[in-house]
Backbone as a printed PyTorch tensor [residue, N CA C, xyz], in Angstrom:
tensor([[[-10.8060,  -2.3070,  32.9290],
         [-10.2890,  -3.7860,  33.4200],
         [-10.0900,  -3.7870,  34.8140]],

        [[-10.5700,  -4.8690,  35.2840],
         [-10.8670,  -5.0520,  36.8550],
         [ -9.1740,  -5.9250,  36.8910]],

        [[ -8.7890,  -5.6780,  38.0500],
         [ -7.3270,  -6.6010,  38.5160],
         [ -7.7360,  -6.7620,  39.8260]],

        [[ -7.0620,  -7.5810,  40.3680],
         [ -7.2380,  -7.8650,  41.7550],
         [ -5.6590,  -7.9430,  42.0760]],

        [[ -5.6710,  -7.6650,  43.7660],
         [ -4.5330,  -7.7880,  44.6360],
         [ -4.6080,  -9.1480,  45.5000]],

        [[ -3.6420,  -9.3410,  45.6140],
         [ -3.1940, -11.0160,  46.3830],
         [ -4.0800, -10.7310,  48.1020]],

        [[ -5.2070, -11.9540,  48.0920],
         [ -5.7670, -11.7820,  49.4080],
         [ -5.0070, -12.7600,  50.2240]],

        [[ -4.5190, -12.3550,  51.4110],
         [ -4.1190, -13.0080,  52.4620],
         [ -5.2120, -14.0300,  53.2950]],

        [[ -4.5310, -14.9090,  53.8800],
         [ -5.4270, -15.3520,  54.9740],
         [ -6.4810, -14.7030,  55.9110]],

        [[ -7.8170, -15.0430,  55.8520],
         [ -8.5990, -14.1260,  56.4860],
         [ -9.0950, -12.6510,  56.1630]],

        [[ -8.6870, -12.3370,  54.3910],
         [ -8.9220, -11.5110,  53.9750],
         [-10.1060, -11.7450,  52.8070]],

        [[-11.0490, -10.6830,  52.2570],
         [-11.8600, -10.8150,  51.0950],
         [-11.1110, -10.6570,  50.0170]],

        [[-11.3300, -11.2030,  48.7950],
         [-10.4200, -11.0650,  47.6710],
         [-11.0840,  -9.7120,  47.2570]],

        [[-10.3860,  -8.8510,  46.4700],
         [-10.7140,  -7.7180,  45.9660],
         [-10.2340,  -7.2650,  44.4790]],

        [[-11.1310,  -6.7560,  43.7490],
         [-10.7750,  -6.2420,  42.3580],
         [-10.7720,  -4.8970,  42.4280]],

        [[-10.1560,  -4.1540,  41.8010],
         [-10.2920,  -2.6070,  41.1990],
         [-10.0880,  -2.5300,  40.0660]],

        [[-11.0240,  -1.3550,  39.5250],
         [-10.6680,  -1.0000,  37.7930],
         [ -9.5450,  -0.1890,  37.7220]],

        [[ -8.9820,  -0.2850,  36.8730],
         [ -7.7260,   0.0600,  36.3370],
         [ -7.8390,   0.5590,  34.6650]],

        [[ -7.7200,   1.7690,  34.3470],
         [ -7.1020,   2.0970,  33.1180],
         [ -6.0070,   2.9660,  33.1060]],

        [[ -4.7160,   2.9070,  32.6630],
         [ -4.6120,   1.4690,  32.0240],
         [ -4.4230,   0.5510,  32.9190]],

        [[ -4.5400,  -0.9790,  32.7570],
         [ -4.4930,  -2.0670,  33.6840],
         [ -3.1470,  -2.1280,  34.3310]],

        [[ -3.1120,  -2.1800,  35.3190],
         [ -1.6720,  -2.6480,  36.2210],
         [ -1.6980,  -4.3030,  36.2310]],

        [[ -0.7130,  -4.8060,  36.5400],
         [ -0.4240,  -6.4090,  36.2380],
         [ -1.3680,  -7.0910,  37.3340]],

        [[ -1.6180,  -6.5850,  38.1700],
         [ -2.4500,  -7.6990,  39.3150],
         [ -1.8600,  -8.7940,  39.9090]],

        [[ -2.7580,  -9.3620,  40.3620],
         [ -2.0130, -10.6970,  41.1330],
         [ -2.6190, -11.8210,  40.2060]],

        [[ -1.8460, -12.5790,  39.8630],
         [ -2.2970, -13.7790,  38.8730],
         [ -2.4860, -15.1320,  39.5190]],

        [[ -2.9190, -15.3320,  40.3660],
         [ -2.9930, -16.6380,  41.1950],
         [ -4.4610, -16.7840,  41.2350]],

        [[ -5.3890, -16.1040,  40.9410],
         [ -6.8100, -17.0280,  40.5180],
         [ -7.0360, -17.6680,  39.4600]],

        [[ -7.4270, -18.8790,  39.3560],
         [ -8.0150, -19.4160,  38.1890],
         [ -9.2100, -20.3530,  38.5910]],

        [[ -9.7670, -21.1840,  37.1920],
         [-10.6860, -22.1410,  37.2880],
         [-10.1150, -23.5860,  37.1840]],

        [[-10.4230, -24.3850,  38.0390],
         [-10.3110, -25.6200,  38.2610],
         [-11.2630, -26.3750,  38.1040]],

        [[-11.1120, -27.7420,  37.2610],
         [-12.1430, -28.4800,  36.9540],
         [-12.5810, -29.2030,  38.3540]],

        [[-14.2390, -29.1530,  38.2100],
         [-14.9050, -29.8450,  39.4770],
         [-14.5510, -31.2890,  39.4140]],

        [[-14.5990, -32.0710,  40.5590],
         [-14.7450, -33.1800,  40.6590],
         [-15.6320, -34.0140,  39.8490]],

        [[-17.2130, -33.7130,  39.8720],
         [-18.1050, -34.2420,  39.3810],
         [-17.8730, -33.2880,  37.8290]],

        [[-17.7270, -34.3510,  36.9840],
         [-17.6850, -33.8670,  35.2750],
         [-18.8650, -32.9890,  34.6730]],

        [[-20.2850, -33.0310,  35.3030],
         [-21.1290, -32.2780,  35.1310],
         [-21.4270, -30.8160,  35.8310]],

        [[-20.4510, -30.4380,  36.5190],
         [-20.5660, -29.6350,  37.5460],
         [-19.4680, -28.3170,  36.7570]],

        [[-19.6780, -26.9960,  36.8990],
         [-18.9250, -26.0270,  36.4040],
         [-17.5720, -26.0080,  36.8700]],

        [[-16.4920, -25.1880,  36.3470],
         [-15.1450, -25.3410,  37.3340],
         [-15.3360, -24.5390,  38.4700]],

        [[-14.3910, -24.8150,  39.3270],
         [-14.6100, -24.0220,  40.6630],
         [-13.3450, -23.2520,  40.7330]],

        [[-13.4050, -21.7650,  41.3830],
         [-12.6740, -20.8130,  41.4490],
         [-11.4720, -21.3350,  42.5730]],

        [[-10.2680, -21.0900,  42.1860],
         [ -9.1520, -21.1090,  42.9230],
         [ -8.3700, -20.3150,  43.2750]],

        [[ -7.5740, -19.8280,  44.4260],
         [ -6.9030, -18.8810,  44.8390],
         [ -5.5170, -19.7940,  45.0310]],

        [[ -4.5700, -19.6320,  44.2750],
         [ -3.3340, -20.0300,  44.6270],
         [ -3.4850, -21.8090,  44.7820]],

        [[ -4.1020, -22.2910,  43.4230],
         [ -4.4360, -23.8580,  43.4800],
         [ -5.4110, -24.0720,  44.3110]],

        [[ -5.9300, -23.4390,  45.4800],
         [ -6.5970, -23.8710,  46.5500],
         [ -8.1420, -23.3710,  46.3620]],

        [[ -8.8540, -24.4840,  46.1820],
         [-10.5270, -24.2140,  45.4260],
         [-11.4550, -24.1510,  47.0800]],

        [[-10.9630, -24.9640,  48.1860],
         [-11.8060, -25.2180,  49.3290],
         [-11.0720, -24.1130,  50.5810]],

        [[-11.0190, -22.8290,  50.0080],
         [-10.2690, -22.1340,  51.0540],
         [-11.3540, -21.0220,  51.3550]],

        [[-12.5020, -21.0310,  50.3150],
         [-13.3760, -19.9250,  50.4900],
         [-14.5160, -20.0040,  51.3330]],

        [[-15.0200, -19.0800,  52.1000],
         [-16.2630, -19.2390,  53.0270],
         [-16.9700, -18.0200,  53.0080]],

        [[-18.2680, -18.0550,  53.4160],
         [-19.0340, -16.7730,  53.7770],
         [-19.1800, -16.4010,  55.1050]],

        [[-18.8180, -15.3180,  55.1760],
         [-18.9750, -14.7940,  56.7240],
         [-19.7740, -13.6100,  57.0500]],

        [[-20.2190, -13.4760,  57.8440],
         [-21.2420, -12.1140,  58.0820],
         [-20.1190, -11.3930,  58.7380]],

        [[-20.3960, -10.0340,  58.1180],
         [-19.3130,  -8.9520,  58.2400],
         [-20.1570,  -8.1930,  59.2530]],

        [[-19.2950,  -8.1270,  60.5010],
         [-19.8630,  -7.3800,  61.8110],
         [-19.3750,  -6.0700,  61.8050]],

        [[-18.6290,  -5.5530,  60.9860],
         [-18.1520,  -4.2160,  60.6320],
         [-19.8230,  -3.3190,  60.9520]],

        [[-19.1430,  -2.0890,  61.6750],
         [-20.6250,  -1.0610,  61.9930],
         [-21.4600,  -0.9300,  60.9410]],

        [[-20.8880,  -0.5160,  59.7980],
         [-21.2100,   0.0080,  58.3270],
         [-21.6200,  -1.2940,  57.5690]],

        [[-21.5810,  -2.4910,  57.8250],
         [-21.7480,  -3.6910,  56.7520],
         [-23.5530,  -4.2600,  56.7070]],

        [[-23.7870,  -3.7350,  58.0740],
         [-25.3770,  -4.1250,  58.2350],
         [-25.2800,  -5.4940,  57.6710]],

        [[-24.3760,  -6.7410,  58.7210],
         [-24.5670,  -7.9190,  58.3820],
         [-24.5040,  -8.7000,  57.2210]],

        [[-24.1370,  -7.9740,  56.1990],
         [-23.7830,  -8.7740,  54.8800],
         [-23.0010,  -9.8520,  54.7720]],

        [[-23.2640, -10.6870,  54.0660],
         [-22.1430, -11.6870,  53.8160],
         [-21.0410, -11.4110,  52.8200]],

        [[-19.7600, -11.5990,  53.1310],
         [-18.5810, -11.4370,  52.5540],
         [-17.9990, -12.7800,  52.5400]],

        [[-17.3190, -12.7640,  51.0190],
         [-16.6260, -14.0060,  50.8840],
         [-15.2030, -13.7050,  51.3280]],

        [[-14.5540, -14.6130,  52.2340],
         [-13.5390, -14.6620,  52.7300],
         [-12.4090, -15.7180,  52.5960]],

        [[-11.4920, -15.6230,  52.1920],
         [ -9.9610, -16.5720,  52.1420],
         [ -9.5980, -17.0760,  53.0640]],

        [[ -9.7460, -18.1260,  53.5670],
         [ -9.2750, -18.9330,  54.6680],
         [ -9.4130, -18.0120,  56.1840]],

        [[-10.8710, -17.8690,  56.2650],
         [-11.3250, -17.1270,  57.5640],
         [-10.3330, -17.5820,  58.7470]],

        [[ -9.9350, -16.5410,  59.4740],
         [ -8.9850, -16.4630,  60.8950],
         [ -9.7000, -16.3480,  61.7060]],

        [[ -9.1780, -16.9890,  62.9960],
         [ -9.8260, -16.3710,  64.2510],
         [ -9.2690, -14.8050,  64.7260]],

        [[-10.2130, -14.4920,  65.6750],
         [ -9.6470, -12.7550,  66.2200],
         [ -9.3930, -11.9340,  64.8670]],

        [[-10.6280, -12.2820,  64.0920],
         [-10.5670, -11.3150,  62.9480],
         [-11.7830, -10.0830,  63.6170]],

        [[-11.3720,  -8.7670,  63.1030],
         [-12.1520,  -7.7680,  63.6970],
         [-13.5730,  -7.6710,  63.0200]],

        [[-13.6220,  -8.2100,  61.9330],
         [-14.7390,  -7.7460,  60.8770],
         [-15.5940,  -9.1770,  60.4980]],

        [[-15.2280, -10.3800,  61.3000],
         [-16.4260, -11.4720,  61.1140],
         [-16.0840, -12.3160,  62.5930]],

        [[-16.7370, -13.4270,  62.4830],
         [-16.5510, -14.2050,  63.8740],
         [-16.2520, -15.7870,  62.9580]],

        [[-15.0260, -16.0640,  63.0120],
         [-14.7900, -17.5110,  62.1090],
         [-15.7390, -18.4260,  62.4060]],

        [[-15.7340, -18.7610,  63.5320],
         [-16.6710, -19.8450,  63.9130],
         [-18.2130, -19.7290,  63.3420]],

        [[-18.9540, -18.6380,  62.7440],
         [-19.7620, -18.4040,  62.2980],
         [-19.7070, -18.5360,  60.4870]],

        [[-18.4680, -18.6590,  59.8750],
         [-18.5350, -18.5450,  58.8010],
         [-18.7710, -20.0940,  58.1980]],

        [[-19.2970, -20.1160,  56.8120],
         [-19.7790, -21.3400,  56.1590],
         [-18.9150, -21.6720,  55.1790]],

        [[-18.2600, -22.7150,  54.8050],
         [-17.2820, -23.1860,  53.6060],
         [-18.2550, -23.1410,  52.5930]],

        [[-17.5080, -22.4910,  51.6120],
         [-18.4140, -22.6010,  49.9740],
         [-17.4490, -22.8540,  49.1070]],

        [[-17.6660, -23.5230,  47.9340],
         [-17.0490, -23.5710,  46.7740],
         [-17.8930, -22.3920,  45.5870]],

        [[-16.9920, -21.8600,  45.0210],
         [-17.4560, -20.8730,  44.0820],
         [-17.4090, -21.4440,  42.7950]],

        [[-18.3680, -21.7680,  42.0570],
         [-18.3700, -21.9810,  40.6460],
         [-18.4130, -20.9190,  39.9460]],

        [[-17.7310, -21.0600,  38.9590],
         [-17.2090, -20.2980,  37.8750],
         [-18.0290, -20.4650,  36.5690]],

        [[-19.0300, -19.6200,  36.3340],
         [-19.9470, -19.5760,  35.4700],
         [-19.6000, -18.8890,  34.1540]],

        [[-19.5990, -19.3310,  33.1200],
         [-19.4150, -18.9690,  31.7560],
         [-20.1710, -18.8410,  30.7150]],

        [[-20.9710, -17.7380,  30.5860],
         [-22.0460, -17.3710,  29.4680],
         [-21.7260, -17.1710,  28.2620]]])
């Protein structure tokens, strides 16, 4: 089972495998998109527009893009001005 801890502003969401499962943080949900033909959007604490893709500047990250919740200035792992706001669609197959 995958569970999550609560991301704070400026942090990436994270999920860990746990057996047996621990309760995790219960604030992720899917919210209906404003376009009825679009899939639902991922929300954290009811916020759908807080996610961004940020280039990770850590030495071992090799410039990978990380999802960050509410990017903050002066973060050691990315430059907030370079982050791109994104909406994360929840696709259920």
